C-alpha positions in Angstrom: 101.3 91.7 46.5 98.7 90.8 43.9 95.2 91.9 44.9 92.6 89.3 45.6 89.0 90.1 44.6 85.9 89.2 46.4 85.1 86.2 44.2 88.2 84.4 45.5 88.0 85.8 49.0 86.4 82.9 50.9 86.7 84.1 54.5 87.9 86.8 56.9 89.6 86.4 60.2 88.2 88.4 63.2 90.9 89.4 65.7 88.2 89.9 68.3 88.4 91.6 71.6 91.9 92.6 73.1 91.5 90.2 76.0 94.4 88.2 77.6 94.1 84.5 77.2 93.9 83.8 80.9 90.9 86.2 81.3 88.9 85.0 78.3 86.8 82.6 80.4 85.7 85.5 82.8 84.9 87.8 79.9 83.0 85.0 78.1 80.7 84.6 81.2 80.4 88.4 81.5 79.3 89.0 77.9 77.1 85.9 77.8 75.3 87.2 80.9 74.9 90.7 79.4 73.6 89.2 76.1 71.0 87.1 78.0 69.9 90.1 80.0 69.6 92.1 76.8 67.4 89.4 75.1 65.2 88.6 78.1 64.9 92.2 79.2 63.8 93.5 75.8 61.5 90.5 75.3 59.9 91.3 78.6 59.3 94.9 77.5 57.7 93.6 74.3 55.5 91.1 76.2 54.3 93.7 78.8 53.4 96.1 76.0 51.5 93.5 74.1 49.6 92.2 77.2 48.8 95.3 79.2 46.0 97.4 77.7 47.3 100.5 79.5 50.4 100.3 77.4 48.6 100.3 74.1 49.7 103.9 73.2 51.9 105.3 70.4 54.9 105.7 72.8 54.9 102.1 73.9 54.2 101.0 70.3 57.5 102.6 69.3 59.2 101.3 72.4 58.3 97.7 71.5 59.9 98.2 68.1 63.0 99.7 69.7 63.3 96.7 72.0 63.0 94.3 69.1 65.7 96.3 67.2 68.0 96.2 70.3 67.6 92.4 70.4 68.5 92.1 66.8 71.4 94.5 67.0 73.0 92.5 69.8 72.2 89.1 68.1 73.9 90.1 64.9 77.3 90.5 66.6 77.4 89.1 70.1 76.9 85.3 69.4 79.8 85.3 66.9 82.0 87.2 69.4 81.2 84.7 72.2 81.9 81.8 69.9 85.3 83.3 68.9 86.2 83.8 72.6 85.2 80.3 73.5 86.5 78.3 70.6 89.3 80.5 69.3 87.9 79.9 65.8 88.0 83.4 64.5 87.3 82.8 60.8 84.0 84.1 59.3 82.9 83.3 55.7 82.9 86.1 53.2 79.1 85.9 52.7 78.5 85.8 56.5 80.7 88.8 57.0 78.9 90.9 54.4 75.5 89.7 55.8 76.6 90.6 59.4 77.6 94.1 58.2 74.3 94.6 56.3 72.1 93.6 59.3 74.2 95.6 61.7 73.7 98.7 59.5 69.9 98.0 59.4 69.4 97.7 63.1 71.8 100.5 64.1 70.0 102.8 61.6 66.6 101.6 62.9 67.5 102.5 66.5 68.4 106.0 65.2 65.1 106.5 63.3 63.0 105.1 66.2 64.6 107.5 68.7 63.7 110.4 66.3 60.1 109.2 66.0 59.8 108.8 69.8 61.1 112.3 70.2 58.4 113.6 67.9 55.8 111.6 69.8 56.9 113.3 73.1 56.8 116.7 71.4 53.1 116.1 70.3 52.2 114.8 73.8 53.6 117.8 75.6 53.1 120.7 73.1 49.8 119.6 71.7 48.1 117.4 74.4 44.6 118.1 73.3 45.3 117.0 69.7 47.5 114.1 70.6 45.1 111.3 69.8 44.1 112.9 66.5 47.7 113.5 65.4 49.3 110.3 66.7 46.7 108.0 65.3 47.4 104.4 64.6 47.8 104.8 60.8 50.5 107.5 61.3 52.4 105.3 63.9 52.4 102.3 61.6 53.5 104.5 58.7 56.4 106.0 60.8 57.7 102.6 61.8 57.3 101.1 58.3 59.0 104.2 56.8 61.9 103.7 59.3 62.2 100.0 58.2 62.2 101.0 54.5 64.8 103.7 54.7 67.1 101.6 56.9 66.9 98.5 54.7 67.5 100.7 51.6 70.4 102.4 53.4 72.0 99.1 54.3 71.4 97.6 50.8 73.1 100.5 49.1 76.2 100.3 51.2 76.3 96.5 50.8 76.1 96.6 47.0 78.8 99.3 46.9 81.0 97.1 49.2 80.7 93.8 47.3 82.1 95.4 44.1 85.4 96.0 45.9 88.5 93.9 45.9 90.4 92.9 49.1 94.1 92.2 49.6 95.4 88.7 50.6 95.6 89.9 54.2 92.1 89.1 55.3 92.5 89.9 59.0 89.8 92.2 60.4 91.1 94.1 63.5 87.7 94.0 65.2 85.1 91.6 66.7 82.6 92.0 63.9 82.5 93.1 60.3 82.2 96.8 60.4 81.8 98.8 57.2 84.5 101.4 58.0 87.0 98.6 58.8 86.2 96.7 55.7 86.7 99.8 53.5 90.1 100.3 55.1 91.1 96.7 54.1 90.0 97.1 50.5 92.7 97.5 47.8 90.2 99.1 45.4 89.3 102.7 45.0 86.8 103.5 47.7 86.1 107.2 46.9 82.5 106.4 45.8 81.9 104.5 49.1 83.3 107.4 51.1 81.2 109.9 49.2 78.0 107.9 49.8 78.8 107.5 53.5 79.4 111.3 53.7 76.2 112.3 51.8 73.5 109.7 52.0 74.8 108.3 55.3 75.0 111.8 56.8 71.4 112.5 55.8 70.2 109.2 57.4 72.1 110.1 60.6 71.2 113.8 60.7 67.5 113.5 59.9 66.5 111.6 63.1 69.0 113.6 65.1 67.3 116.8 63.9 64.0 115.4 64.9 65.3 114.7 68.4 66.9 118.2 68.8 64.0 120.0 67.2 61.4 118.2 69.3 63.2 118.9 72.6 63.9 122.5 71.7 60.2 123.0 71.1 59.4 121.2 74.4 61.7 123.4 76.3 60.2 126.6 74.7 56.7 125.4 75.6 57.6 124.7 79.2 59.3 128.0 79.6 56.3 130.0 78.3 54.3 128.7 81.4 56.9 128.3 84.1 55.6 125.8 86.7 57.3 123.4 89.0 54.6 120.9 88.6 54.6 121.1 84.8 58.4 120.9 84.8 58.3 117.7 86.9 55.6 116.2 84.6 57.7 117.0 81.5 60.8 115.5 83.1 59.0 112.4 84.2 57.6 112.0 80.6 60.9 112.6 78.8 63.6 111.4 81.2 63.8 107.8 80.0 63.9 108.8 76.3 66.5 111.5 77.0 68.7 109.0 78.8 68.5 106.5 76.0 69.1 109.2 73.4 72.2 110.4 75.3 73.5 106.9 75.6 72.9 106.0 72.0 74.4 109.1 70.4 77.3 109.1 72.9 78.4 105.6 71.9 77.9 106.4 68.2 80.1 109.5 68.6 82.7 107.4 70.4 82.7 104.7 67.6 82.6 106.8 64.5 83.7 110.4 65.4 86.2 110.3 68.3 87.8 106.8 67.8 90.2 108.0 65.0 91.4 110.9 67.2 92.1 108.5 70.0 94.7 106.8 67.9 94.0 103.3 69.4 92.1 100.4 67.9 91.5 99.0 71.3 89.6 102.1 72.4 87.6 101.9 69.1 86.7 98.3 70.0 85.7 99.2 73.5 83.4 102.0 72.2 81.8 99.4 69.8 81.2 97.1 72.7 79.3 99.9 74.5 77.2 100.4 71.3 76.3 96.8 70.6 76.4 95.2 74.1 75.9 97.7 76.9 73.4 100.1 75.4 70.8 97.5 74.3 71.2 95.8 77.7 70.5 99.1 79.6 67.4 100.2 77.7 65.0 97.8 79.4 66.3 98.9 82.8 65.9 102.6 81.9 62.4 102.2 80.7 61.3 99.9 83.5 63.0 101.6 86.5 62.1 105.2 85.4 58.6 104.5 84.1 55.6 104.1 86.4 53.4 102.5 83.7 55.9 99.8 82.9 56.6 99.1 86.5 52.9 98.8 87.2 52.4 96.5 84.2 55.4 94.4 85.5 53.8 94.1 88.9 50.5 93.0 87.4 52.3 90.5 85.2 54.2 89.0 88.2 51.0 88.9 90.3 49.2 87.1 87.5 52.0 84.6 87.2 52.1 83.9 90.9 48.3 83.6 91.0 48.3 81.1 88.0 51.1 79.2 89.7 49.1 79.0 92.9 46.0 77.9 91.1 47.9 75.1 89.3 49.4 73.9 92.6 46.0 73.9 94.4 44.8 70.5 93.1 48.2 68.9 93.9 48.0 70.3 97.5 44.5 69.0 97.9 45.5 65.5 96.7 48.4 65.5 99.1 46.2 66.5 102.0 43.7 63.7 101.2 46.6 61.1 101.1 47.8 62.3 104.5 44.2 61.9 105.9 43.9 58.4 104.5 47.3 57.4 105.9 
């Protein structure tokens, strides 16, 4: 079959999720609910951090960016998946497919870098508490977030430029629910050795660097705690790091399932399920993890709800007074 290059390739076809036709309505409602929870939950986290002065700390500054990244990560893939389930129109234009892949790489990478930065923040807070405010000053926090954005955008742009030079065969069917880089490379009829080399080297560095920050930070935290064994201090460390540790385990567990263990499973369906965990389930769970296991966030949420109820009551008071006067006149 004569290869067809990207200039004549107008669209791809997404096979989507392996869902029986009679169950698609149920799964559409399920994933729509999960997506709405993801967006609203993470927006609530961002709102609380912006409004509550007690949450104006480096940890919550990084958390607000993580929440924004989770919203974007889900929004890049889930709306198109929902539209495919509902309308059965599975085609996606070539430019839209490449754009989806690029933005997915950006926000997946940004999650990775922010988790590494947050691990470093926890290390400074526990191992150098007296110097925390001088080390984690606002300029450094902004620089760490800006650097994460820069490296992730450069990382995505590099892989996008290497991909668009490839040619694709006439079979434009993508056995996935979104345009994933590894799947597109398998579909190419061009030589992809350079792409594979860049993924193995540059992509490996981008992945390992934040992971090394996470592992190194928690190794130092454990060593610090063990030097002064105390049940009270151990409880304080656990309460400080438990939310972040849970999110880290969830994130790297799903990433491992998608990119390391999926090929050994030998089933594309299992690969898709692992991807759903990465782009749908994990971003949805993060607000619950940080709100249910964090006293500061729970307290800020209580204050926010009380203010909302108070404002609602204040707005209803004039109406109640008018109604009572009307009753007296009648």
